[in-house]
C-alpha positions as CSV (number, residue, x, y, z in Angstrom):
1,M,-37.6,-7.0,33.3
2,L,-38.7,-4.1,31.2
3,G,-36.6,-1.7,33.2
4,F,-33.5,-3.9,33.5
5,Y,-31.7,-2.0,30.7
6,R,-32.9,1.5,31.7
7,V,-29.4,2.6,32.8
8,Y,-27.5,-0.7,32.9
9,H,-26.1,-1.7,29.6
10,S,-23.8,-4.8,30.1
11,M,-20.9,-6.2,32.1
12,R,-17.7,-8.0,31.7
13,Y,-14.6,-8.9,33.6
14,V,-11.4,-7.0,32.8
15,E,-8.2,-8.1,34.5
16,G,-10.0,-9.3,37.6
17,D,-12.4,-6.3,37.9
18,L,-16.1,-6.4,37.1
19,V,-16.9,-3.6,34.8
20,L,-20.6,-2.5,34.6
21,R,-21.3,-0.5,31.5
22,L,-24.0,2.1,31.9
23,K,-26.0,4.2,29.4
24,K,-25.3,7.4,31.5
25,R,-23.1,8.5,34.4
26,L,-24.5,8.2,37.9
27,S,-24.9,11.3,40.0
28,E,-22.4,11.8,42.8
29,P,-25.1,11.2,45.5
30,T,-26.3,8.0,43.8
31,L,-22.7,6.8,43.4
32,A,-22.0,7.5,47.1
33,E,-25.1,5.5,48.1
34,I,-24.1,2.6,45.9
35,R,-20.6,2.6,47.4
36,R,-22.0,2.6,50.9
37,D,-24.9,0.1,50.4
38,F,-22.9,-2.4,48.3
39,A,-19.5,-2.4,49.9
40,D,-20.3,-5.9,51.2
41,I,-19.8,-7.4,47.7
42,L,-16.3,-6.1,47.2
43,V,-13.2,-8.1,47.7
44,T,-11.1,-4.9,48.2
45,G,-11.2,-1.2,47.3
46,T,-14.3,0.8,46.2
47,I,-16.6,1.3,43.3
48,E,-15.1,3.7,40.8
49,Q,-16.9,5.5,38.0
50,G,-15.0,6.2,34.9
51,E,-14.5,5.6,31.2
52,A,-13.7,2.5,29.1
53,L,-10.5,0.7,30.2
54,S,-7.7,0.3,27.8
55,A,-8.3,-3.5,27.6
56,E,-11.8,-2.7,26.2
57,A,-10.5,-0.7,23.2
58,N,-11.5,-3.4,20.8
59,D,-15.2,-3.2,21.8
60,V,-16.1,-0.1,19.7
61,A,-19.9,-0.5,20.2
62,A,-19.5,0.2,23.9
63,I,-16.4,2.4,24.0
64,G,-18.2,5.6,24.9
65,L,-20.3,4.3,27.7
66,P,-19.5,5.2,31.3
67,R,-18.4,2.4,33.6
68,L,-18.5,1.3,37.2
69,V,-15.4,-0.7,38.0
70,F,-14.9,-2.8,41.2
71,R,-13.4,-6.0,42.5
72,F,-16.5,-8.1,42.9
73,D,-16.4,-11.1,45.2
74,R,-18.0,-13.4,42.5
75,K,-20.3,-14.9,45.2
76,N,-23.0,-12.5,45.9
77,L,-24.9,-12.6,42.6
78,G,-28.2,-11.7,44.2
79,R,-26.7,-8.6,45.7
80,L,-25.1,-7.7,42.3
81,R,-28.6,-7.9,40.8
82,Q,-29.9,-5.6,43.6
83,M,-27.1,-3.2,42.7
84,V,-28.2,-3.2,39.0
85,D,-31.8,-2.7,40.1
86,R,-30.7,0.3,42.2
87,I,-28.7,1.8,39.3
88,N,-31.7,1.5,37.1
89,R,-34.1,3.0,39.6
90,D,-31.9,5.9,40.8
91,G,-29.7,6.4,37.8
């Protein structure tokens, strides 16, 4: 549990997408591995890395944090936890 917030900060749903807020951007190789290894938890599309979404503008405490945005299937919570663990380990 001590490393759970090493890179991972928080998450929320925004207009059907799951948004993972991170304390720092992931490297391109790490992002490519996460996209490949966790494609099974997506409903559609891919995992995008970017900035705060316009719908998050009211959350000033987290506005500057980088994000991973994707359409999560909302079923594979164990795999989502594995993804967070990978982000914290490799990020």
